[in-house]
N, CA, C and O atoms as CSV, one atom per row, in Angstrom:
chain,resi,resn,atom,element,x,y,z
A,1,MET,N,N,113.779,-58.468,158.175
A,1,MET,CA,C,114.372,-58.029,159.408
A,1,MET,C,C,113.478,-56.960,160.024
A,1,MET,O,O,113.057,-56.031,159.334
A,2,VAL,N,N,113.192,-57.080,161.283
A,2,VAL,CA,C,112.405,-56.079,161.999
A,2,VAL,C,C,113.270,-55.541,163.126
A,2,VAL,O,O,113.864,-56.306,163.886
A,3,GLN,N,N,113.335,-54.234,163.228
A,3,GLN,CA,C,114.120,-53.612,164.296
A,3,GLN,C,C,113.334,-52.439,164.840
A,3,GLN,O,O,112.831,-51.617,164.073
A,4,PHE,N,N,113.223,-52.353,166.143
A,4,PHE,CA,C,112.522,-51.237,166.770
A,4,PHE,C,C,113.430,-50.632,167.811
A,4,PHE,O,O,114.020,-51.347,168.621
A,5,GLN,N,N,113.545,-49.322,167.796
A,5,GLN,CA,C,114.331,-48.618,168.804
A,5,GLN,C,C,113.392,-48.116,169.888
A,5,GLN,O,O,112.464,-47.359,169.603
A,6,GLY,N,N,113.620,-48.525,171.118
A,6,GLY,CA,C,112.808,-48.069,172.232
A,6,GLY,C,C,112.953,-46.571,172.435
A,6,GLY,O,O,113.883,-45.954,171.917
A,7,SER,N,N,112.033,-45.991,173.188
A,7,SER,CA,C,112.001,-44.539,173.356
A,7,SER,C,C,113.286,-43.981,173.971
A,7,SER,O,O,113.623,-42.821,173.732
A,8,LEU,N,N,114.006,-44.779,174.753
A,8,LEU,CA,C,115.258,-44.304,175.348
A,8,LEU,C,C,116.367,-44.154,174.308
A,8,LEU,O,O,117.320,-43.403,174.519
A,9,GLN,N,N,116.248,-44.861,173.194
A,9,GLN,CA,C,117.268,-44.808,172.154
A,9,GLN,C,C,116.886,-43.889,170.996
A,9,GLN,O,O,117.727,-43.588,170.149
A,10,GLN,N,N,115.647,-43.443,170.945
A,10,GLN,CA,C,115.226,-42.586,169.849
A,10,GLN,C,C,115.873,-41.216,169.957
A,10,GLN,O,O,116.174,-40.732,171.049
A,11,LYS,N,N,116.078,-40.604,168.802
A,11,LYS,CA,C,116.661,-39.255,168.694
A,11,LYS,C,C,118.136,-39.204,169.091
A,11,LYS,O,O,118.667,-38.135,169.391
A,12,LYS,N,N,118.793,-40.368,169.093
A,12,LYS,CA,C,120.225,-40.414,169.420
A,12,LYS,C,C,121.061,-40.866,168.230
A,12,LYS,O,O,122.278,-41.014,168.348
A,13,GLY,N,N,120.424,-41.084,167.090
A,13,GLY,CA,C,121.159,-41.494,165.899
A,13,GLY,C,C,121.358,-42.984,165.742
A,13,GLY,O,O,121.975,-43.421,164.771
A,14,VAL,N,N,120.851,-43.778,166.673
A,14,VAL,CA,C,121.037,-45.227,166.610
A,14,VAL,C,C,120.324,-45.803,165.383
A,14,VAL,O,O,120.900,-46.598,164.639
A,15,GLY,N,N,119.072,-45.397,165.178
A,15,GLY,CA,C,118.318,-45.897,164.037
A,15,GLY,C,C,118.927,-45.465,162.716
A,15,GLY,O,O,118.957,-46.242,161.762
A,16,ALA,N,N,119.416,-44.227,162.651
A,16,ALA,CA,C,120.048,-43.723,161.421
A,16,ALA,C,C,121.305,-44.527,161.097
A,16,ALA,O,O,121.546,-44.863,159.938
A,17,LYS,N,N,122.104,-44.837,162.117
A,17,LYS,CA,C,123.309,-45.649,161.902
A,17,LYS,C,C,122.938,-47.059,161.440
A,17,LYS,O,O,123.568,-47.616,160.542
A,18,LEU,N,N,121.907,-47.622,162.066
A,18,LEU,CA,C,121.446,-48.946,161.664
A,18,LEU,C,C,120.960,-48.936,160.217
A,18,LEU,O,O,121.289,-49.836,159.443
A,19,MET,N,N,120.174,-47.913,159.848
A,19,MET,CA,C,119.655,-47.816,158.485
A,19,MET,C,C,120.794,-47.694,157.476
A,19,MET,O,O,120.756,-48.322,156.417
A,20,THR,N,N,121.803,-46.892,157.798
A,20,THR,CA,C,122.959,-46.744,156.910
A,20,THR,C,C,123.679,-48.073,156.736
A,20,THR,O,O,124.072,-48.431,155.625
A,21,THR,N,N,123.852,-48.801,157.827
A,21,THR,CA,C,124.514,-50.107,157.774
A,21,THR,C,C,123.721,-51.084,156.919
A,21,THR,O,O,124.295,-51.804,156.102
A,22,VAL,N,N,122.412,-51.113,157.102
A,22,VAL,CA,C,121.557,-52.022,156.332
A,22,VAL,C,C,121.623,-51.683,154.844
A,22,VAL,O,O,121.801,-52.572,154.012
A,23,LYS,N,N,121.481,-50.393,154.506
A,23,LYS,CA,C,121.523,-49.978,153.095
A,23,LYS,C,C,122.869,-50.336,152.464
A,23,LYS,O,O,122.916,-50.822,151.334
A,24,THR,N,N,123.947,-50.097,153.182
A,24,THR,CA,C,125.283,-50.419,152.668
A,24,THR,C,C,125.426,-51.912,152.420
A,24,THR,O,O,125.934,-52.326,151.378
A,25,HIS,N,N,124.978,-52.721,153.378
A,25,HIS,CA,C,125.072,-54.178,153.221
A,25,HIS,C,C,124.225,-54.668,152.042
A,25,HIS,O,O,124.670,-55.504,151.256
A,26,LEU,N,N,123.014,-54.145,151.928
A,26,LEU,CA,C,122.150,-54.588,150.831
A,26,LEU,C,C,122.767,-54.285,149.469
A,26,LEU,O,O,122.622,-55.077,148.538
A,27,LYS,N,N,123.444,-53.163,149.339
A,27,LYS,CA,C,124.118,-52.839,148.077
A,27,LYS,C,C,125.196,-53.868,147.746
A,27,LYS,O,O,125.399,-54.204,146.579
A,28,THR,N,N,125.889,-54.370,148.772
A,28,THR,CA,C,126.963,-55.340,148.524
A,28,THR,C,C,126.429,-56.674,148.029
A,28,THR,O,O,127.169,-57.448,147.422
A,29,ILE,N,N,125.167,-56.951,148.279
A,29,ILE,CA,C,124.570,-58.205,147.798
A,29,ILE,C,C,123.542,-57.946,146.692
A,29,ILE,O,O,122.623,-58.734,146.469
A,30,ASP,N,N,123.734,-56.808,146.005
A,30,ASP,CA,C,122.938,-56.435,144.824
A,30,ASP,C,C,121.439,-56.303,145.081
A,30,ASP,O,O,120.625,-56.606,144.208
A,31,ILE,N,N,121.088,-55.861,146.256
A,31,ILE,CA,C,119.694,-55.500,146.534
A,31,ILE,C,C,119.632,-53.988,146.511
A,31,ILE,O,O,120.272,-53.318,147.322
A,32,ASN,N,N,118.855,-53.447,145.571
A,32,ASN,CA,C,118.869,-52.010,145.319
A,32,ASN,C,C,117.623,-51.280,145.775
A,32,ASN,O,O,117.487,-50.083,145.523
A,33,ALA,N,N,116.707,-51.973,146.443
A,33,ALA,CA,C,115.478,-51.316,146.887
A,33,ALA,C,C,114.990,-51.945,148.187
A,33,ALA,O,O,115.206,-53.128,148.451
A,34,ILE,N,N,114.332,-51.123,148.981
A,34,ILE,CA,C,113.663,-51.575,150.199
A,34,ILE,C,C,112.228,-51.073,150.100
A,34,ILE,O,O,111.997,-49.887,149.863
A,35,ILE,N,N,111.278,-51.960,150.278
A,35,ILE,CA,C,109.872,-51.566,150.325
A,35,ILE,C,C,109.351,-51.943,151.703
A,35,ILE,O,O,109.500,-53.085,152.137
A,36,LEU,N,N,108.742,-50.989,152.389
A,36,LEU,CA,C,108.217,-51.277,153.725
A,36,LEU,C,C,106.859,-50.619,153.898
A,36,LEU,O,O,106.487,-49.723,153.140
A,37,PHE,N,N,106.130,-51.071,154.895
A,37,PHE,CA,C,104.823,-50.516,155.227
A,37,PHE,C,C,104.889,-49.937,156.631
A,37,PHE,O,O,105.401,-50.579,157.548
A,38,THR,N,N,104.377,-48.736,156.798
A,38,THR,CA,C,104.303,-48.102,158.110
A,38,THR,C,C,103.124,-47.142,158.116
A,38,THR,O,O,102.701,-46.676,157.057
A,39,GLY,N,N,102.601,-46.848,159.264
A,39,GLY,CA,C,101.493,-45.912,159.371
A,39,GLY,C,C,101.967,-44.469,159.249
A,39,GLY,O,O,103.040,-44.127,159.747
A,40,LYS,N,N,101.182,-43.623,158.596
A,40,LYS,CA,C,101.553,-42.214,158.423
A,40,LYS,C,C,101.505,-41.437,159.733
A,40,LYS,O,O,102.155,-40.398,159.852
A,41,ASP,N,N,100.758,-41.912,160.703
A,41,ASP,CA,C,100.573,-41.178,161.953
A,41,ASP,C,C,101.496,-41.648,163.074
A,41,ASP,O,O,101.253,-41.332,164.239
A,42,TYR,N,N,102.535,-42.387,162.751
A,42,TYR,CA,C,103.438,-42.912,163.765
A,42,TYR,C,C,104.848,-42.402,163.532
A,42,TYR,O,O,105.201,-42.031,162.412
A,43,PHE,N,N,105.649,-42.383,164.575
A,43,PHE,CA,C,107.023,-41.892,164.514
A,43,PHE,C,C,107.829,-42.489,163.355
A,43,PHE,O,O,108.519,-41.738,162.665
A,44,PRO,N,N,107.777,-43.792,163.111
A,44,PRO,CA,C,108.638,-44.336,162.054
A,44,PRO,C,C,108.416,-43.699,160.681
A,44,PRO,O,O,109.351,-43.639,159.882
A,45,PHE,N,N,107.210,-43.224,160.387
A,45,PHE,CA,C,106.940,-42.627,159.078
A,45,PHE,C,C,107.895,-41.460,158.823
A,45,PHE,O,O,108.528,-41.402,157.768
A,46,ASP,N,N,108.004,-40.547,159.758
A,46,ASP,CA,C,108.914,-39.405,159.598
A,46,ASP,C,C,110.370,-39.847,159.561
A,46,ASP,O,O,111.172,-39.291,158.811
A,47,PHE,N,N,110.708,-40.839,160.361
A,47,PHE,CA,C,112.078,-41.367,160.352
A,47,PHE,C,C,112.437,-41.898,158.970
A,47,PHE,O,O,113.516,-41.611,158.452
A,48,TYR,N,N,111.534,-42.672,158.373
A,48,TYR,CA,C,111.823,-43.229,157.052
A,48,TYR,C,C,111.922,-42.130,155.998
A,48,TYR,O,O,112.758,-42.226,155.099
A,49,LEU,N,N,111.101,-41.099,156.082
A,49,LEU,CA,C,111.225,-39.973,155.146
A,49,LEU,C,C,112.608,-39.323,155.276
A,49,LEU,O,O,113.260,-39.028,154.274
A,50,LYS,N,N,113.043,-39.106,156.514
A,50,LYS,CA,C,114.366,-38.514,156.744
A,50,LYS,C,C,115.486,-39.434,156.266
A,50,LYS,O,O,116.582,-38.969,155.953
A,51,SER,N,N,115.214,-40.730,156.211
A,51,SER,CA,C,116.217,-41.710,155.778
A,51,SER,C,C,116.244,-41.892,154.268
A,51,SER,O,O,116.965,-42.747,153.755
A,52,GLY,N,N,115.456,-41.086,153.553
A,52,GLY,CA,C,115.495,-41.137,152.090
A,52,GLY,C,C,114.407,-41.953,151.426
A,52,GLY,O,O,114.388,-42.080,150.202
A,53,PHE,N,N,113.494,-42.511,152.219
A,53,PHE,CA,C,112.393,-43.270,151.638
A,53,PHE,C,C,111.366,-42.315,151.034
A,53,PHE,O,O,111.223,-41.180,151.489
A,54,ASN,N,N,110.662,-42.774,150.021
A,54,ASN,CA,C,109.606,-42.010,149.370
A,54,ASN,C,C,108.299,-42.780,149.482
A,54,ASN,O,O,108.297,-44.011,149.517
A,55,THR,N,N,107.190,-42.056,149.536
A,55,THR,CA,C,105.902,-42.736,149.546
A,55,THR,C,C,105.614,-43.254,148.140
A,55,THR,O,O,106.036,-42.665,147.145
A,56,MET,N,N,104.896,-44.354,148.080
A,56,MET,CA,C,104.511,-44.956,146.803
A,56,MET,C,C,103.016,-44.723,146.633
A,56,MET,O,O,102.199,-45.522,147.091
A,57,GLU,N,N,102.669,-43.644,145.985
A,57,GLU,CA,C,101.270,-43.256,145.860
A,57,GLU,C,C,100.437,-44.299,145.128
A,57,GLU,O,O,99.231,-44.406,145.355
A,58,GLU,N,N,101.072,-45.062,144.257
A,58,GLU,CA,C,100.316,-46.069,143.504
A,58,GLU,C,C,100.024,-47.328,144.328
A,58,GLU,O,O,99.297,-48.210,143.870
A,59,MET,N,N,100.583,-47.416,145.535
A,59,MET,CA,C,100.374,-48.588,146.383
A,59,MET,C,C,99.326,-48.281,147.448
A,59,MET,O,O,99.259,-47.162,147.957
A,60,ARG,N,N,98.531,-49.253,147.774
A,60,ARG,CA,C,97.533,-49.139,148.837
A,60,ARG,C,C,97.561,-50.413,149.682
A,60,ARG,O,O,97.673,-51.517,149.150
A,61,MET,N,N,97.461,-50.251,150.972
A,61,MET,CA,C,97.361,-51.382,151.878
A,61,MET,C,C,95.901,-51.800,151.912
A,61,MET,O,O,95.015,-50.954,152.042
A,62,MET,N,N,95.642,-53.096,151.798
A,62,MET,CA,C,94.269,-53.596,151.772
A,62,MET,C,C,94.127,-54.742,152.764
A,62,MET,O,O,95.109,-55.388,153.130
A,63,HIS,N,N,92.901,-54.984,153.192
A,63,HIS,CA,C,92.642,-56.113,154.071
A,63,HIS,C,C,91.208,-56.596,153.839
A,63,HIS,O,O,90.377,-55.886,153.274
A,64,PHE,N,N,90.950,-57.804,154.285
A,64,PHE,CA,C,89.601,-58.366,154.251
A,64,PHE,C,C,89.306,-58.878,155.644
A,64,PHE,O,O,90.148,-59.544,156.246
A,65,GLY,N,N,88.141,-58.584,156.165
A,65,GLY,CA,C,87.770,-59.038,157.502
A,65,GLY,C,C,88.157,-58.042,158.571
A,65,GLY,O,O,88.646,-56.950,158.281
A,66,GLN,N,N,87.932,-58.432,159.806
A,66,GLN,CA,C,88.169,-57.562,160.957
A,66,GLN,C,C,89.657,-57.402,161.234
A,66,GLN,O,O,90.393,-58.385,161.314
A,67,VAL,N,N,90.085,-56.168,161.377
A,67,VAL,CA,C,91.475,-55.860,161.714
A,67,VAL,C,C,91.481,-55.149,163.056
A,67,VAL,O,O,90.781,-54.153,163.241
A,68,GLU,N,N,92.262,-55.653,163.980
A,68,GLU,CA,C,92.305,-55.052,165.311
A,68,GLU,C,C,93.514,-54.188,165.490
A,68,GLU,O,O,93.703,-53.605,166.558
């Protein structure tokens, strides 16, 4: 599932409510973890930290070839 809150909806609690709903639903279907990738220099990184996510230092994003 991908969800993005436009700038008009940011800082109003919409994303936090959505995250709470998603976490609650996942628990009901026995999914106990969420792993996601986001850039450290973008707004979502801080949002995810505030939502209880932790960085996984042992993980690294890798690619081969040209990335635009």
